[in-house]
C-alpha positions as CSV (number, residue, x, y, z in Angstrom):
1,M,162.3,39.6,-185.4
2,L,159.6,38.2,-187.6
3,S,158.3,41.6,-188.7
4,S,161.7,42.7,-189.9
5,L,162.2,39.3,-191.5
6,T,158.9,39.7,-193.3
7,R,159.9,43.1,-194.7
8,S,163.3,42.1,-195.8
9,V,162.7,38.6,-197.1
10,F,159.3,38.6,-198.7
11,P,160.2,40.8,-201.8
12,A,163.1,38.5,-202.6
13,V,161.1,35.4,-201.8
14,Q,158.2,36.4,-204.0
15,R,160.6,36.8,-206.9
16,S,162.5,33.6,-206.2
17,M,159.5,31.4,-205.5
18,A,157.1,32.7,-208.3
19,P,158.1,29.9,-210.7
20,L,157.8,27.3,-208.0
21,A,154.4,28.5,-206.8
22,A,153.1,28.7,-210.4
23,R,153.9,25.0,-210.9
24,G,152.3,24.1,-207.6
25,L,155.3,22.2,-206.2
26,R,155.1,21.1,-202.6
27,S,158.3,19.4,-201.7
28,F,161.5,20.0,-199.8
29,S,163.0,21.5,-202.9
30,S,160.4,24.3,-202.9
31,L,161.5,25.5,-199.5
32,V,163.6,28.7,-199.4
33,F,166.0,29.1,-196.4
34,T,167.4,32.4,-195.1
35,K,170.8,32.8,-193.6
36,D,169.1,33.3,-190.2
37,H,167.6,29.7,-190.2
38,E,164.1,30.7,-191.2
39,W,162.3,28.9,-194.1
40,I,159.5,29.9,-196.4
41,A,157.3,27.4,-198.3
42,P,154.7,28.3,-200.9
43,T,151.1,27.0,-200.5
44,E,149.7,24.8,-203.2
45,S,146.4,26.7,-203.4
46,D,147.5,30.3,-203.6
47,E,150.8,31.5,-205.1
48,H,150.6,34.7,-202.9
49,V,150.5,32.8,-199.6
50,A,153.4,31.1,-197.9
51,T,154.1,29.4,-194.7
52,I,157.1,30.7,-192.6
53,G,158.9,28.8,-190.0
54,V,162.3,28.4,-188.3
55,T,164.6,25.4,-188.5
56,D,165.1,22.9,-185.7
57,F,168.6,24.4,-185.2
58,A,167.1,27.9,-184.6
59,Q,164.5,26.5,-182.3
60,D,167.1,24.8,-180.2
61,E,169.2,28.0,-180.1
62,I,166.3,30.2,-179.1
63,G,165.1,28.0,-176.4
64,E,161.7,28.3,-174.8
65,L,160.0,31.7,-175.2
66,V,157.9,32.9,-172.3
């Protein structure tokens, strides 16, 4: 799931987050959410690096992975 997410989301995220990363914002407003309950947050130190995660809702829906 994550590899297909990476391929499909990163080009759009790079474009949408470029102004945020350039300003070095690190707040809730700098998070980008997908319709599938993943989020992407730019890092403060490198505009080409981001942290990817899933929302609490998605974690509850997925359950425990073995």
